[in-house]
Rosetta silent file (secondary structure, phi, psi, omega in degrees, C-alpha in Angstrom):
SEQUENCE: MKKLAIGLLALISVPTLAQDRVSKFDTNGDAKVDFAELNSTCEVNKSLFERADKNGDSVLSNAEMRSALLNTLHHPIVTGK
SCORE:     score description
SCORE:     0.000 S_00000001
   1 L     0.000  -33.886 -177.845   12.782    3.144    1.564 S_00000001
   2 H   -62.148  -45.131  179.327   13.079   -0.620    1.561 S_00000001
   3 H   -64.115  -39.228  178.410    9.694   -1.100   -0.117 S_00000001
   4 H   -61.942  -46.608 -179.535   10.530    1.603   -2.639 S_00000001
   5 H   -65.123  -41.588  179.375   13.854   -0.031   -3.478 S_00000001
   6 H   -64.393  -42.439  178.025   12.340   -3.496   -3.669 S_00000001
   7 H   -62.876  -43.467  179.007    9.589   -2.202   -5.935 S_00000001
   8 H   -65.733  -42.953  179.915   12.077   -0.429   -8.163 S_00000001
   9 H   -65.716  -35.499 -179.490   14.371   -3.436   -8.314 S_00000001
  10 H   -67.453  -27.531 -175.223   11.502   -5.758   -9.117 S_00000001
  11 H  -103.166  -10.629 -176.473   10.492   -3.617  -12.070 S_00000001
  12 L  -119.381  123.558  176.926   13.871   -2.490  -13.370 S_00000001
  13 L   -74.788  161.670 -178.268   16.389   -4.863  -14.872 S_00000001
  14 L   -55.989  -46.283  178.982   20.093   -4.386  -14.141 S_00000001
  15 H   -61.544  -30.115 -178.836   20.890   -2.870  -17.588 S_00000001
  16 H   -72.698  -20.423 -179.852   18.028   -0.429  -17.113 S_00000001
  17 H   -56.563  -28.535  179.749   19.547    0.879  -13.876 S_00000001
  18 H   -87.163   -4.036 -177.362   21.858    3.008  -16.028 S_00000001
  19 L  -107.851 -172.726 -178.118   18.950    4.317  -18.105 S_00000001
  20 L   -67.813  117.716  177.967   15.930    6.509  -17.475 S_00000001
  21 L   -83.297  -33.107 -175.706   13.897    5.235  -14.523 S_00000001
  22 H   -57.126  -41.681 -176.568   11.154    7.824  -14.783 S_00000001
  23 H   -61.570  -23.274  179.199    9.819    6.430  -18.062 S_00000001
  24 H   -70.165  -26.908 -173.788    9.109    3.087  -16.360 S_00000001
  25 H  -117.703  -12.616 -175.302    6.602    4.678  -13.974 S_00000001
  26 L   -77.841   96.291 -175.693    5.479    7.879  -15.728 S_00000001
  27 L   -84.585  -20.471 -178.548    1.960    7.003  -16.857 S_00000001
  28 L  -103.334    1.618  173.074    0.858   10.514  -17.858 S_00000001
  29 L    75.195   20.487 -179.297    3.954   11.420  -19.874 S_00000001
  30 L   -92.726    7.888  178.991    5.008   14.511  -17.896 S_00000001
  31 L    65.947   23.137  176.521    8.567   13.170  -17.334 S_00000001
  32 L  -139.283  158.552  178.287    7.954   13.026  -13.571 S_00000001
  33 E  -122.168  115.890  176.437    6.673   10.323  -11.238 S_00000001
  34 E   -93.784  175.395 -175.503    4.165   11.251   -8.577 S_00000001
  35 H   -59.419  -43.380 -178.380    3.068    9.074   -5.685 S_00000001
  36 H   -62.547  -41.377  179.135   -0.052    7.765   -7.453 S_00000001
  37 H   -63.885  -46.131 -179.526    1.921    6.712  -10.535 S_00000001
  38 H   -67.183  -42.736 -177.156    4.557    4.894   -8.499 S_00000001
  39 H   -69.997  -22.454  177.587    2.036    3.339   -6.134 S_00000001
  40 H   -73.748  -20.348 -179.408   -0.050    2.037   -9.038 S_00000001
  41 H   -98.822  -37.909  179.041    2.944   -0.061  -10.134 S_00000001
  42 L  -145.519  148.959 -178.762    4.404   -1.071   -6.780 S_00000001
  43 L   -72.045  117.747 -178.386    3.269   -0.690   -3.183 S_00000001
  44 L  -130.793  131.316  175.374    5.033    2.332   -1.710 S_00000001
  45 L   -72.193  136.996 -177.763    4.501    3.931    1.683 S_00000001
  46 H   -57.763  -39.548 -179.151    3.810    7.687    1.376 S_00000001
  47 H   -67.067  -32.539  176.081    6.486    8.552    3.944 S_00000001
  48 H   -68.348  -40.378  176.888    9.086    6.587    1.960 S_00000001
  49 H   -60.714  -44.616 -179.129    8.104    8.445   -1.186 S_00000001
  50 H   -64.260  -35.331  176.425    8.450   11.753    0.652 S_00000001
  51 H   -66.894  -35.658  178.460   11.923   10.790    1.896 S_00000001
  52 H   -73.157  -26.935 -179.423   12.978   10.015   -1.670 S_00000001
  53 L   -80.675   80.976 -172.063   11.551   13.357   -2.853 S_00000001
  54 L   -61.952  -35.132 -177.403   14.592   15.409   -1.826 S_00000001
  55 L   -94.128    0.089  173.930   13.387   18.776   -3.168 S_00000001
  56 L    69.489   24.710 -179.443    9.830   18.400   -1.827 S_00000001
  57 L   -92.344    8.736  176.692    8.041   19.014   -5.131 S_00000001
  58 L    69.079   14.127  172.452    5.813   15.913   -4.696 S_00000001
  59 E  -137.724  154.136  177.786    7.295   14.178   -7.742 S_00000001
  60 E  -102.939  129.959  173.959   10.379   12.030   -8.202 S_00000001
  61 L   -87.789  171.299  176.305   12.931   12.901  -10.826 S_00000001
  62 H   -57.842  -43.917 -179.427   15.257   10.392  -12.407 S_00000001
  63 H   -63.400  -40.910  179.663   18.039   11.589  -10.087 S_00000001
  64 H   -67.860  -38.393  178.064   15.848   11.221   -6.981 S_00000001
  65 H   -66.736  -42.655  178.052   14.787    7.720   -7.994 S_00000001
  66 H   -62.983  -44.065 -179.666   18.389    6.727   -8.657 S_00000001
  67 H   -62.760  -43.945  179.653   19.518    8.231   -5.351 S_00000001
  68 H   -63.126  -42.641 -179.811   16.794    6.442   -3.376 S_00000001
  69 H   -65.600  -49.905 -178.328   17.632    3.137   -5.015 S_00000001
  70 H   -65.724  -39.188  178.694   21.383    3.454   -4.584 S_00000001
  71 H   -61.373  -42.448 -179.617   21.074    4.728   -1.016 S_00000001
  72 H   -70.675  -35.803  177.821   18.946    1.747   -0.061 S_00000001
  73 H   -67.025  -36.794 -179.196   21.271   -0.686   -1.801 S_00000001
  74 H   -82.896  -25.760 -178.451   24.302    0.758    0.001 S_00000001
  75 L  -134.054   70.624 -176.518   22.512    1.206    3.346 S_00000001
  76 L   -61.830  145.045  176.396   19.801   -1.455    3.525 S_00000001
  77 L   -83.898  124.210 -179.472   17.099   -1.069    6.108 S_00000001
  78 L   -98.818  128.071  177.213   17.199   -4.025    8.475 S_00000001
  79 L  -118.605  169.178 -178.788   13.952   -5.128   10.009 S_00000001
  80 L   -79.377   -0.237 -177.198   13.111   -7.821   12.506 S_00000001
  81 L   -87.389    0.000    0.000   11.196   -9.834    9.912 S_00000001
C-alpha cells in the first residue's frame, strides 16, 4: 500500500485529490484502472493493487483509489528502512 500511495501522491496534486483519480491512470478510456495501467505510470506491487481492489474485479474504481490513498495516509506502513 505504501508504494501505491506514494505513486498516487507523486502523480496527483493536492487539488486533484478531490477530483477524479481514475482519469489520471486510465490509458484505454474505460473509466477503470487495471494493474497494467497503474504500473505503467508508477511502480506498484501486485499484492498491494489487489488489497486496494476491494471488490476483486481486477480494476480500481475512483472510490477504491481514494480509499487506498486515504487509508495509507491515515495508517502509514512503517518499514525498517
